[in-house]
KEPA-576020 format. One record per residue (C-alpha): x, y, z. Coordinates in Angstrom, 3 decimals. Layout:
<u: X | v: Y | w: Z> .
...
***
This chain:
<u: 25.198 | v: 30.506 | w: -13.213> .
<u: 26.198 | v: 31.295 | w: -9.325> .
<u: 28.929 | v: 29.203 | w: -8.016> .
<u: 28.496 | v: 27.316 | w: -4.647> .
<u: 24.573 | v: 27.260 | w: -4.427> .
<u: 24.012 | v: 23.961 | w: -6.363> .
<u: 24.297 | v: 20.630 | w: -4.777> .
<u: 27.229 | v: 18.519 | w: -5.764> .
<u: 25.644 | v: 15.024 | w: -4.793> .
<u: 23.546 | v: 14.328 | w: -7.755> .
<u: 23.068 | v: 10.435 | w: -8.137> .
<u: 20.532 | v: 7.988 | w: -9.587> .
<u: 17.512 | v: 7.787 | w: -7.653> .
<u: 14.388 | v: 5.726 | w: -7.919> .
<u: 11.019 | v: 7.642 | w: -7.499> .
<u: 7.958 | v: 5.370 | w: -6.814> .
<u: 4.327 | v: 6.712 | w: -7.174> .
<u: 2.700 | v: 4.991 | w: -3.926> .
<u: -0.756 | v: 5.323 | w: -5.399> .
<u: -0.208 | v: 2.930 | w: -8.432> .
<u: 3.296 | v: 1.446 | w: -7.750> .
<u: 5.015 | v: 2.917 | w: -10.959> .
<u: 8.728 | v: 3.433 | w: -10.512> .
<u: 11.249 | v: 5.499 | w: -12.530> .
<u: 14.845 | v: 6.215 | w: -12.072> .
<u: 16.373 | v: 9.680 | w: -12.666> .
<u: 19.141 | v: 11.902 | w: -11.121> .
<u: 18.323 | v: 13.787 | w: -7.853> .
<u: 20.188 | v: 15.257 | w: -4.834> .
<u: 17.258 | v: 14.442 | w: -2.581> .
<u: 17.952 | v: 12.900 | w: 0.710> .
<u: 16.392 | v: 9.512 | w: 1.555> .
<u: 17.066 | v: 6.535 | w: 3.942> .
<u: 14.853 | v: 3.998 | w: 1.991> .
<u: 16.344 | v: 1.888 | w: -0.669> .
<u: 14.869 | v: -0.236 | w: -3.399> .
<u: 16.510 | v: -2.885 | w: -5.782> .
<u: 15.523 | v: -2.700 | w: -9.287> .
<u: 16.979 | v: -4.955 | w: -12.013> .
<u: 19.555 | v: -6.230 | w: -9.544> .
<u: 20.734 | v: -2.792 | w: -8.731> .
<u: 20.103 | v: -0.849 | w: -5.359> .
<u: 18.901 | v: 2.780 | w: -5.615> .
<u: 17.913 | v: 5.323 | w: -2.922> .
<u: 14.207 | v: 5.428 | w: -2.886> .
<u: 11.961 | v: 8.508 | w: -2.810> .
<u: 8.202 | v: 7.994 | w: -2.442> .
<u: 5.852 | v: 10.227 | w: -4.121> .
<u: 2.002 | v: 10.576 | w: -3.344> .
<u: 1.307 | v: 11.320 | w: -6.969> .
<u: 3.202 | v: 11.424 | w: -10.294> .
<u: 2.345 | v: 11.995 | w: -13.990> .
<u: 1.351 | v: 8.433 | w: -14.171> .
<u: -1.630 | v: 8.820 | w: -11.509> .
<u: -2.448 | v: 12.577 | w: -11.740> .
<u: -5.823 | v: 13.163 | w: -13.470> .
<u: -4.296 | v: 15.953 | w: -15.597> .
<u: -1.991 | v: 13.504 | w: -17.437> .
<u: -4.104 | v: 10.499 | w: -17.310> .
<u: -7.349 | v: 11.880 | w: -18.336> .
<u: -9.122 | v: 10.028 | w: -15.576> .
<u: -10.742 | v: 11.230 | w: -12.287> .
<u: -9.644 | v: 9.441 | w: -9.201> .
<u: -11.622 | v: 9.368 | w: -5.993> .
<u: -9.629 | v: 10.740 | w: -3.292> .
<u: -10.244 | v: 9.883 | w: 0.559> .
<u: -10.662 | v: 13.520 | w: 1.569> .
<u: -13.027 | v: 12.442 | w: 4.410> .
<u: -10.347 | v: 10.427 | w: 5.753> .
<u: -7.853 | v: 13.206 | w: 5.470> .
<u: -10.250 | v: 15.494 | w: 7.340> .
<u: -10.708 | v: 12.943 | w: 10.096> .
<u: -7.034 | v: 12.441 | w: 10.251> .
<u: -6.395 | v: 16.033 | w: 10.579> .
<u: -8.982 | v: 16.430 | w: 13.294> .
<u: -7.649 | v: 13.767 | w: 15.391> .
<u: -4.131 | v: 15.228 | w: 15.017> .
<u: -4.802 | v: 18.585 | w: 16.199> .
<u: -7.923 | v: 17.912 | w: 18.352> .
<u: -6.384 | v: 19.445 | w: 21.482> .
<u: -5.759 | v: 22.635 | w: 19.567> .
<u: -9.394 | v: 22.721 | w: 17.856> .
<u: -11.078 | v: 22.121 | w: 21.122> .
<u: -9.185 | v: 25.134 | w: 22.768> .
<u: -10.595 | v: 27.495 | w: 20.173> .
<u: -14.186 | v: 27.184 | w: 21.075> .
***
């Protein structure tokens, strides 16, 4: 293992799946400014779009994703760039 390339600041961090609210705690060196209190202890919080508790591969259930909303959001965000290409 090479020395000096691995993070030194591993600590307990809470990860929260924003699609279903599931939260789990593990060690991480990820940066975050958010915190959450679980069982009387405050942890740094990293928000996830999807985790093993909501991903169709692990759950066996298909979930409807709002792709139309994502496309509209993208078009609104980059409208000025898209209009200049025509």
